[in-house]
N, C-alpha and C positions, 0 to 999 in steps of 0.2 A: 765749974766744967764749961769748955768751949766747944759749941759746935761747929766749928768752922770744918766740917767735914773733908771739904776741898784739898786742904791742908794735910788733912789726917789721912787721906785717900793716898796724897802723893808720898808721904812719909811709907806707908804699908807697901806702896809697889817698890819704893826704892829698899823695903826690908827684903820683899821678896826677891829681888834680883841678887843680894847677896847672900839668901837662903840656901845656898848649895855649895857642896864641900869645894868642886874645883874652883869657883868663883871665889869662895873665900880665901883659898891657896892663893889665886892669883893676886887677888889683892894684896894680900898678905906679904905676898913674894915682892910685888913692886913695890910696897912702903919700905920694905928691908932694903932692897936692892937699889930703888929711885928710879930704874926704869929697865927695861927688857924688850926683847923681840920676841915675835912667836916662835921663832926656829929654839932660841933658849928654853922658852916655856915648855915647847912640846917635849923636850929631852929631860926636862927636869921632872914633868910631872906625868912622864910616858903614856901618852895618851895622842890618838891621831892628830894632826895638823887641823883637819877641817873642825874637830872637836873644839880646841883652843879657840881658833876664828870664832866661831859661833858663842863661845861665852864671852868674848872680847868686845864681839858685838852688842850683846845684852849691857855689858857693863858700859861701853862707850854710849849708847843711846840712852842711857838714863843719866848720863852725865859725871859717871864715876871715874871714867878715866878718859885718856885723850892719847891721841898717837902723834908722832911727829917723825916725817917722812926726811929719810935721807938717804938718798939715790933710792935704791929698789928696799930698802929695810925702812921698816918702822919700829919705832920704840915708841913703847906704850907707859905712861906713868899714871898715877893716881892725882886728880885736881881736884876731889871733891873733900874739902877739909872735914867736914861731918863725918864721912865715913873714914878717914885718918884717925880721926878721935875715938869711933867708935870700935874701930878694928883694934887699936892700941888698947883700950878699955876691956875688949872682950878677952884678948890674948897677955893681959898685964903680968898675969902669974907664969908665963913660960918666958923661956928665954927667946931671945930674937932669931936666931938660926933655927927655931922649930918652925 
């Protein structure tokens, strides 16, 4: 066992952030689509835009996603390779469209 609790704390915080159904859905959707903006996510998730934005902010603050501005629009992508691998593992038995 390794008592590097700082590392474990970082990993636990990352897991806490993704441990929400909407955030899991956002991450998985971004992995499948490659990139997406808030309006598209709001329409797909059928939740209010401010709620989507709050979830995106949590994901962004942990370095899971990043946003790229193009004019007035920001397209988000997953930028954390560990999260991509983890989500792929969690949903490996399901089709890509779920």
